[in-house]
C-alpha positions in Angstrom: -35.6 -7.6 1.4 -36.7 -5.0 -1.1 -34.8 -4.9 -4.4 -35.1 -1.9 -6.7 -33.7 -1.6 -10.2 -34.5 2.1 -10.7 -34.6 5.2 -8.6 -38.0 5.7 -7.1 -37.7 8.6 -4.6 -41.1 8.0 -3.0 -40.5 4.2 -2.5 -37.0 4.9 -1.2 -38.3 7.5 1.3 -41.0 5.0 2.5 -38.5 2.2 3.0 -36.2 4.5 4.9 -39.0 5.8 7.0 -40.1 2.3 7.9 -36.5 1.2 8.6 -36.6 -1.5 5.9 -33.2 -2.5 4.6 -33.2 -2.5 0.8 -31.0 -2.9 -2.2 -31.0 -0.7 -5.3 -29.1 -2.0 -8.4 -28.6 0.4 -11.3 -27.2 -0.6 -14.7 -25.6 2.2 -16.8 -27.4 5.0 -15.1 -27.3 8.6 -16.5 -26.0 11.6 -14.6 -29.5 12.7 -13.7 -30.3 9.2 -12.3 -27.2 9.2 -10.2 -28.1 12.6 -8.9 -31.6 11.4 -7.9 -30.0 8.4 -6.2 -27.7 10.6 -4.2 -30.6 12.9 -3.2 -32.8 9.9 -2.2 -30.1 8.2 -0.2 -28.3 11.3 1.2 -25.1 10.3 -0.4 -22.0 12.5 0.0 -21.4 14.7 -3.1 -17.8 13.4 -3.4 -19.2 9.8 -3.4 -21.6 10.7 -6.2 -18.7 12.2 -8.2 -16.7 9.0 -7.7 -19.6 6.9 -9.0 -20.0 9.1 -12.1 -16.3 8.5 -12.9 -15.8 4.9 -13.8 -12.4 3.5 -14.6 -11.0 3.5 -11.1 -8.9 1.1 -9.0 -10.3 -1.0 -6.2 -10.7 1.2 -3.1 -12.7 2.0 0.0 -13.9 5.5 0.8 -15.6 6.2 4.1 -18.2 9.0 4.3 -20.6 10.2 6.9 -23.1 7.4 7.5 -22.0 5.2 4.6 -19.0 3.7 2.8 -18.2 3.5 -0.9 -16.4 0.4 -2.1 -15.1 0.2 -5.7 -15.3 -3.6 -6.3 -14.5 -5.6 -9.4 -16.3 -8.6 -10.7 -16.1 -10.2 -14.2 -18.5 -10.8 -17.0 -18.3 -13.0 -20.1 -16.1 -13.8 -21.9 -13.4 -12.5 -19.5 -14.0 -8.8 -19.0 -13.6 -7.0 -15.7 -16.7 -5.2 -14.4 -16.3 -2.2 -12.1 -19.1 -2.0 -9.5 -19.5 1.0 -7.1 -21.1 -0.2 -3.9 -22.6 2.3 -1.4 -23.4 0.7 1.9 -25.0 2.0 5.1 -27.0 0.6 7.9 -30.2 1.3 5.9 -29.4 0.2 2.3 -26.9 -1.2 -0.2 -26.7 0.5 -3.6 -24.7 -0.9 -6.6 -23.9 1.0 -9.8 -22.2 -0.5 -12.8 -22.1 0.3 -16.5 -22.7 -3.2 -17.9 -25.2 -5.8 -16.8 -23.9 -8.3 -14.3 -25.5 -11.8 -14.5 -24.3 -12.5 -11.0 -26.3 -9.5 -9.6 -29.3 -10.1 -11.8 -29.5 -13.7 -10.5 -29.6 -12.2 -6.9 -32.6 -9.9 -7.6 -35.2 -12.6 -7.1 -33.5 -14.7 -4.5 -32.7 -11.7 -2.2 -36.2 -10.2 -2.6 -37.5 -13.3 -0.7 -34.9 -13.0 2.1 -35.8 -11.5 5.5 -33.9 -8.4 6.5 -33.1 -9.3 10.2 -29.5 -10.3 9.1 -28.3 -7.3 7.1 -24.7 -8.4 7.1 -25.6 -11.6 5.4 -27.5 -9.7 2.7 -24.4 -7.6 2.0 -22.3 -10.7 2.0 -24.6 -12.3 -0.7 -24.0 -9.3 -3.0 -20.2 -9.5 -2.5 -20.3 -13.3 -2.8 -22.1 -13.1 -6.1 -19.7 -10.6 -7.5 -16.7 -12.7 -6.2 -18.0 -16.1 -7.4 -18.3 -14.7 -10.9 -14.5 -15.0 -11.2 -14.6 -18.8 -11.0 -16.2 -19.4 -14.4 -13.7 -16.9 -15.9 -10.9 -18.9 -14.3 -12.2 -22.1 -15.8 -12.5 -20.5 -19.3 -9.0 -19.1 -19.1 -7.7 -22.5 -17.9 -9.4 -24.2 -21.0 -7.7 -21.6 -23.3 -4.3 -22.2 -21.7 -4.6 -26.0 -21.9 -5.7 -25.8 -25.5 -2.8 -23.5 -26.3 -0.3 -25.8 -24.6 -1.4 -28.8 -26.6 -1.2 -26.8 -29.9 2.3 -25.5 -29.0 3.6 -28.9 -28.2 2.1 -30.4 -31.4 3.3 -27.6 -33.8 4.3 -24.2 -32.5 3.3 -21.3 -34.8 3.7 -17.5 -34.5 0.1 -17.0 -33.7 0.5 -19.1 -30.5 3.0 -16.6 -29.2 0.5 -13.8 -29.9 -2.4 -15.6 -28.2 -0.1 -16.3 -25.2 0.8 -12.7 -24.8 -2.9 -11.6 -25.0 -3.9 -14.2 -22.5 -1.1 -13.0 -20.2 -2.4 -9.5 -20.4 -5.9 -10.5 -19.5 -4.8 -12.7 -16.6 -2.3 -10.1 -15.3 -5.1 -7.5 -15.2 -7.4 -9.8 -13.3 -4.7 -10.8 -10.9 -3.9 -7.1 -10.2 -7.5 -6.3 -9.4 -8.2 -9.4 -7.2 -4.9 -9.0 -5.3 -5.7 -5.3 -4.6 -9.2 -6.3 -3.5 -7.9 -9.0 -1.2 -5.5 -6.6 0.4 -8.1 -4.0 1.0 -11.1 -6.1 1.9 -10.0 -6.5 5.5 -10.3 -2.7 5.9 -13.6 -2.8 4.0 -14.9 -5.6 6.2 -14.2 -3.6 9.4 -15.7 -0.4 7.9 -18.9 -2.2 6.9 -19.4 -3.9 10.3 -18.8 -0.5 12.0 -21.7 1.2 10.1 -24.3 2.6 12.5 -27.6 0.7 12.4 -26.3 -2.4 10.6 -27.4 -5.7 12.1 -24.7 -8.3 12.2 -25.0 -12.0 11.5 -24.5 -14.9 13.7 -21.2 -15.7 12.0 -18.6 -13.7 10.2 -20.0 -13.9 6.7 -17.9 -11.1 5.2 -14.7 -12.8 6.3 -15.4 -15.5 3.7 -15.1 -12.9 0.9 -11.5 -12.3 1.8 -10.8 -16.0 1.7 -12.3 -16.3 -1.7 -10.4 -13.4 -3.0 -7.1 -14.9 -1.7 -7.9 -18.2 -3.5 -8.9 -16.4 -6.8 -5.8 -14.3 -6.7 -3.6 -17.4 -6.2 -5.3 -19.0 -9.2 -4.5 -16.1 -11.4 -1.0 -16.1 -10.2 -0.7 -19.8 -11.1 -2.1 -19.1 -14.6 0.5 -16.3 -15.0 3.2 -18.8 -14.1 1.7 -21.3 -16.6 1.7 -18.7 -19.4 5.3 -17.7 -18.7 6.3 -21.4 -18.8 4.3 -21.7 -22.1 6.3 -18.9 -23.7 9.5 -20.8 -22.9 7.9 -24.0 -24.2 7.1 -22.2 -27.4 10.7 -21.2 -28.0 12.0 -24.6 -26.9 9.6 -26.3 -29.3 10.7 -24.0 -32.1 14.3 -24.8 -31.3 13.5 -28.5 -31.5 11.9 -28.0 -34.9 14.9 -26.1 -36.1 17.2 -28.9 -34.8 15.1 -31.5 -36.6 15.3 -29.5 -39.9 19.1 -29.1 -39.5 19.4 -32.9 -38.8 17.5 -33.7 -42.1 19.7 -31.3 -44.0 22.8 -32.8 -42.5 21.8 -36.3 -43.5 21.0 -35.1 -47.0 24.2 -33.2 -47.2 26.2 -36.2 -46.0 24.7 -38.3 -48.8 25.5 -35.8 -51.4 29.1 -35.6 -50.2 29.4 -39.3 -50.9 27.7 -38.9 -54.4 30.1 -36.0 -55.2 33.2 -38.1 -54.2 32.0 -41.1 -56.3 31.1 -39.1 -59.4 34.2 -37.0 -59.0 36.4 -40.1 -58.9 34.9 -41.8 -61.9 34.8 -38.5 -63.8 38.7 -38.3 -63.8 40.3 -38.9 -67.2 42.8 -41.7 -66.1 43.8 -43.9 -69.0 42.8 -47.1 -67.2 39.4 -45.8 -66.3 38.8 -44.6 -69.8 40.0 -47.9 -71.5 38.5 -50.5 -69.1 35.2 -49.1 -67.8 33.1 -48.8 -70.9 30.4 -51.5 -70.7 26.8 -51.5 -69.2 27.9 -54.0 -66.6 30.8 -51.8 -65.5 28.4 -48.8 -65.3 26.0 -50.7 -63.1 28.7 -52.2 -60.9 31.0 -49.3 -60.4 28.7 -46.3 -61.1 25.3 -47.3 -59.6 26.8 -49.7 -57.1 29.2 -47.1 -55.8 26.3 -44.7 -55.2 23.7 -47.2 -53.8 26.0 -49.1 -51.3 27.3 -46.1 -49.4 23.7 -44.7 -49.3 22.4 -47.9 -47.8 25.2 -48.1 -45.3 24.9 -44.4 -44.2 21.1 -44.5 -43.9 21.3 -47.7 -41.8 23.9 -46.1 -39.5 21.7 -43.0 -39.1 18.7 -45.2 -38.3 20.5 -47.3 -35.7 22.1 -44.3 -34.0 19.0 -42.0 -34.2 18.4 -42.0 -30.5 22.0 -41.3 -29.6 22.8 -38.7 -32.2 19.5 -36.8 -32.7 
């Protein structure tokens, strides 16, 4: 299979004249280069206009002799990559604004592939774009797991912020993959219906739909985990607040005892004033009346800690 990374009208004309199936992959092309691509491949003007306007949703647009598929992949760290894919029975053309490691890895491997099974070649391109989601899922999973551990150890406000940002990233990827899964059945049928396209010995493209369904379900699971993590954050904060209130209650209870004892011995009864005046009396009644209740209460709190707190 011939793989091109720039628009060469003469080479493209030769390949089309000799009926060689080829792939042209353009990264961040200018308007002039897209126009040359359209002229060399006889693309519909509306299809070219769509390709020049990035920032679209996943969709399939059939034109005379070819079909345009707006397909999303992902690049590091976890950034959606919009790829416009033009497919006919003679070629496949991909246009994207940022480099795709998945497509770059296919340049050399597909250049050595024979072209008798064109459906398989198209499948390899879609499969590379789809499989790029799996490392992103693993990276998101690691971030979610790390965040869960940190929240359970000691929840902080920054964890809630990170959780919301992760939720936005996962929700966007889930929205894209779910839309692609729902539309790929139509895309599959349109691709196989293209004139001049040789079909494989098995339904390769059907596997893409299965992968998209799996990826979409993984993102849905991560969304559920992040929603549960938000609730865990608030529950952990509530537990911390309860622990602080418990400590304050214990301290307050002790100071109530101290206040009662010191208040009693601070009264100006004649007997107290006349009889409690030595160091021994001070240690026995003053210090002892503070220490003994403190020891008793702390022992009671310790024994009942699992039932009361």
